[in-house]
N, C-alpha and C positions, 0 to 999 in steps of 0.2 A: 087799309088792308082789303084784300079781295077774298071772297070765299071760294071754295072748291067749285070747279065747273061741272062736276058730275057726281052723282051718288052711285057708289059701287056696292055690290053684294059683299058680304063678309066672308072671309076665308073660313073653310071648315077643316077640322082634323081629318086627315086622310082615312078613309073607311077601312075596316078590317084590321086584323092583327098582322102588321107588316114586320118582317124580320129585320129590316134595316132602317135606321134613322136617317142616314145620309149616304147616298151613293154618288160616286164620281165617275162619270162616263167620259172616255177620251183621256184617260190618265197616262197613256204612254207618250203623249206629247210633252214637251218641256214645261209649258204652262200648266197643263193638266196634272203633271207629276207634282208640281209645287202646290197646287190646290189640294191634292191628296195629302202631301206632306204636312201642310198647315192644319188640315182637318184632323189628321191622326195625332199630330202634336198637341192640338188643343184638347183632344179627347183624353190624353194621358194625364192632363193636369187636374188635380183635385180642386174642386171649387172652394173658395174661401169659407172658412168656418165649418167645413165638412170633416167631421171626425170619424166617419165610417171607413171601413176597409175597402169599399168599392170606389175606385177612382173614375169609373166610366159608366155612364148610363146612355151613351151614344154608341149605337151599333153601326159600323161602317162597312161599306162594300166598295170595291174598285171594279170598274167595268171597262171592257174593251172587246175587240173581236178576236184577239190572239191571247190565249191563256198564258203561254210561256212568256210573252212580253209583259203582261200585267204582273205575273209572279216576279219577274226581274225588277220591275218598278217597285213593288212592295218590299222586296229584299233590300234594294238600294235605300229606300226611305228608312227602314229599320236600322240600317248601318249608319245613316246620317244622324238619326236620333241617338243612337248609342254613342256616337262621337261627341255629342253634346251632353252626354250623361243624363239623358232623359229616358225614363222607363217607357218601353214600347212593346210590352207583352200583351197588349189587347188583341182580341180576335178581330181579324179583318177578312171578310168573305170576298170571293171573286165571282162575278157574274158575267157571263159571255153575252154580248149583244153587238149588233151590227146595224148601222143606219140603213142598209139595203134590205134588212129583214124586219118588217113591221112587227111580227109576232114577238121576236126577241126583245125589241124595244118596249113593247107593251108589257111583257113579263117583267122587265127591269123596272119600269115605272110603277107597276103594281106591287113590287117588292119593297118599296122604300117610301118614306115620308117626304124626303127632299131629294131631288135629282139635280146634280150640278153637271151641266153639259159643257165640256171643254173641247169638243171636236170641231175645229174650224179649218178653213174659213167657213163661216156660218151660212153664207149664201150657197155654198156647195152641200154642206152636211148638216146644217142646223135644224131643218124643219122636222126631221124624224123624232128628235127628242121633245120638241114642243108638242107635237101631235100626241105622242105617247103619254106625256104628263097630263094633258087636257083630258084625254080619254081614260087614263088610268088613275086619275085622282091624286097624282103626286105634285107637290109644289116644286117650282122650277127656278134655277139660278144659272146664269151663264156669264161668260167673260167677253162677249162680243163687243165690238165697237162699230158694228155695221148698222147704221140707222135705217137704211132702206130695207134691210132684211127684217128688222124688228117691226117696221111700219107694215110690211106685208103680213107678218105673223099676227099683228093686232087685227088687221082686216079679216084674216081667214079664221082665227081661233079666239079672238078676244071675247066675243059674245058667249061662246060655248064655255070658255074658262070661267066667266062670271056665273053662268048658270050652275056650273059644277063646283063652285067655291074654291077654285084653284088660283093660287097666286103665281105669277110669272115675273121674275126680277132679272131682266137682261141688264147689261152694262154694269156688272158687279165686280169688275176688275179695276185696273188703273184708270181705265175709262169706263165708268165715270164716278166712282165712289168718292175720291178726294175732293173733286170740284163740287159735287152735289152736297157732300157733308159740310164743306166749307161755307157754301151759301146758306145752308140751314143754320149753322152755328152762329154766324154773324147776324143773320136776319132775326133769329129768335132772341139773341142777346139785345138787339136794338128794341125789339118789342117789349122786353122787360123794363125798358126805360121809357116806354110810351112813344117810341119812334117807329118809323116805317123804312124798310130797306129801299134806298133809291139808287145807289151806285155800288156795284160789286167789282172788286179788283182781286185777281188771283195771280200769284207768282209761283210757278212750278220750277223746282230745281231737283237735281239728282246727283248722287255719287255712285259711280259704277253703273253698268248697264250695257245693253246691246239690243239688237232687233231679233225677236223670235222669228223663225222661218214663216210661221203662219201669218204674222203681221205683214211681212214682206209680200207674201202671196196675196193677201187681202188688198194691199196697195196696188199691186200690179193688176189684179182682177178689176179694181175700181177704175184704173186708167183705161183699161181695154173694154170696160162695160160688160165684163163676163160675170155671170152669176149675181148680177145686181138687179133685183126686181124693179120693174117699171110700174109707176103709179097707174091704177085703173080708175075709170070713172066710178065715183061713189066710194072709193077708199077713204077712210078717215085720215085726217091730217095728224101728223105725229104730235104736234103741240097746238094749242088753241090759236086761232087767227089773230087775237088781240096781242099776242106776243111776237108777231111777225116782225114788227119794227125793231124790237129788242134784238132779235136774232140777226136781222140785216145789219144793224148798227155794229154789232160785235164782229161780224164776219165780212164786213166791207173790206175792200183791198187796203184802204188807208189804215183802218183799225187793226186788221190782221197782220199786214206785212211790215209796216213802218215801225222803227224803234220808238219806244215810249219811256219816259221817266215815270216809274211807278214804284211806290213803296221803297224809295231810297236808292234806286239804281235804274239805269237804262235796261230795258228788257226787250226781247224780240218775239217773233211768232211762236206760239205753241201749236204745232200742227194737230194736236189732239183737240183743239178748240172746235174743229169741224164736227166733232162728236159731242164734246162737252156742252157747247152752247145749245144745241137742240134739246139735249137731256135736261139742262137747267130750265129751259123754257117749258118743258113738259112738267117738271116738278114744281115750278114756282106757284101755280095756282093751288096745288095741294097744300103748300106751306102758307098760302094766303099772301104771297108777295105780288106787288103791283106789276102790271104789264108796262108801266112807265119806267121801270128800272133800266139802268145801263149795265153792260157786262164787258169787262176787259180781262181776257184770259191770255196770259203771257208766260214765256219761258225765261228763266234767269240764266244768262250765258256766263257772266263774270261773277264768281262767287264772292270776290272781295273787291267791290268797287272802290276806286280811289281817284284822286286827281290825276295820277299818272296814266290811268287807263280810260280817262274820260268818264269816270263813274259807270263803267261798263259799256260805253258807247262804241268803243273801238271793236271789242270782241263781238258785240251784237251786230255791227255792220258786216263783219266778216262772216258771221253765221248766216245772215240774210243772203249774202252773196252766194254762199255755198248752197243754200236751199234753192235759190233761183237756178243755179247751174244744174243741180241735181234734178229739179223739176223739168227743165228743158230737155235734159238727157233722156229721161224715161218716156218722153213723148215720142221718141223714135223706136219703132218696132225692133230693129236689130239690137238696141241696147236692152230692151225688156227681155228679148230672147236670151241674150247673154246672161242677164241676171237670173233668169229662171233656170238656166243650165247650171250656173254656179251654186245656187242654193240647194240643189238636189242632195249634195253631200254636206250641206251646212247645218250646224246645230249650235244653238246658244243655250247652255244649261242654266244660265242665271248666275247671279252674284249675291250670295247670302250676306256678304259683308256690306253690300250697297245700302243706300238710304234714299228715300224720297222725302223732299222738303216741300211743304205747301204753306205759303204765307197768304192770308186772306184778309182783306179789309172791306167792311161794309160801312157806307155812310148813309145817313138819313136823307130823306127827300129834301129837307130844308138845309142840309149841310151843317147842322148844329151839333150833332152827335155822331159817334162812330164806334165800331166794334172791330176787333181783330181776332183772328184765330191763327195760331202757329202750330203746325203739325209736322211730326216726323214719323215716317213709317219705315220699318226695317225692310231691306232688300231692294234689289234693282226694280225699276218700274214694270218691265214687261213680264217678269217671271216670279221672283220671290214676293215682291209687294203685291202683285196681282193675286198670287195664291193666298196671301194674308187677307186681302179685301174679300175675295170670294168665300173663303172659309168663315170669316166673321159674319158675312151676310147669311150663309147657309146655317150656321149655328144659331143666329138670331131668328131666322125664319122657322127653324125647328122648334125653338122655345115658344115663339109667338103663335104657332099653330098647334101646340100640344093641347091635349084634352082639358088641362086645368088653366089654360091661359085666359085671363080676364080681358085683355086688350088685343084684339086680333087685327091683322092687316086687311085691307080691302082685297077682294078677289079681282082677277084680271091682270093685265100687263101694267107694271109700274116700275120706274127706276127704284133701286133698292132703298135709298134713304127715304124717299117719299112713301114707299110701302110700309116701312118700319117706324116712321116718325110718330104715329099715334099708338104704337104698342107700348110695352113697358118703358117707363121713363129711363133714358140712358142705355137702352138695350144694345144698340149697335156700337155706341162708344165703349161700353164695357167690354164687349167681345173684341174690339180692336185693341184696347189697352191690354187685355189678357194676353195678346200675342205680341206685345212689345211696342205698340204705338204710343206716342207722346202727343197730347193735345192740350193746348193752353188757350183759353178764351178770355179776352179782356174787353171792357166797354168803357168809353169816355162819354159820360152823359151829356156834356156840353163843353165848349171851348174853355180852357182855363181850369177845368176840374180834373183832378188826378184820376188816372185809369184805375178801375177796380176789376179784380179777377173774378170770373164766374165759373162755377163747376160745370164743365161741358155735359156731364151726365144728368144735370138737372134741367137742361133745355128740352122742351117737349112741345109737340104740336097740339094745340088745343082744338084744332078743327076736326 
């Protein structure tokens, strides 16, 4: 086991009597709307064993630059909750703010304990919310997958955030909560048996889904080098240097692109691994995981592998061929221009009936013991599940930074599971399960010994 590489200041309860517990900025986009939906939904649920008449101690605000659009979003959320026979009569405020108006962003930050920023692409619009939270004393959550953006924000605002006791949790959506949580669960399960995480395998699958417009714009911006911050001399690295070989091994052409037989089937590239792997390498030292570990982050293409489909090999090869053709196509400016024109009228509202499946296996350094985590998260990856992840992180952060919290997260920039891992035992797992997630963890102490189930909410970082 390794220890954490840095000591951070402890998060503080936001100063002053703030009217809002959680505010969602950028809620008129599809992903932002689902973050707001999940937070409002969670606020309507009475906590277990609560016999009071008050269902809600969380005061919510929705924020954007156009009041009529925000009001329309709120009305739609209330209609959706009514269709699910969920009470939704809680009060929700509306706060007007615009990334081009620093004063409005600062007012928003000073009005809330937690600010969830959903206005992307973040390379274009993200800095305003980060700056407002650091200066205004609000803790921050976002759903970005832009590593270069977060690296620049760490360089520009990290030190000030630590001084102010502000926690900032980027990557709180589909990228990268499930991968980070999976690594934490199997690694800590192995620790309970006296073993150390040596090899990490992640298989991602999904039912339902599509590409949010913001994700498509982020990909195109990345290809063109637009709004992607360049490293400056003296900027801190996103993850410690000793994990560089771990990242290189996971993202090498052979490891990333070629099909691999993993956890019972052939699997293919997970394009989100270019985000997941750096985040895992940043979180690993916080969890005490060795830089000698290997990571294999893959997508399940064939959900029912069998002899007749080559145990998933045929579908995986077709998927890889499609990725290669698509990657070559967007290298040409006319193709990118065509895509940009087409997405102007495009909108993917998400699929509430979708599901995200994540199978994780961690094996010990000596190969004698292993642990598995099987997770199901309701909703499609880019919209509804992302809303569930961000809402769970925001609710956890609100609890962890409340005035009566005994275990607080570290201040500064941290991936969400790393930030919350030393707070109340099972905090994030409980919030995810409250919104419909299913998480099962098992450990096999050694070969030939029967697997035993472990309560995921009992796994906790001792560091």
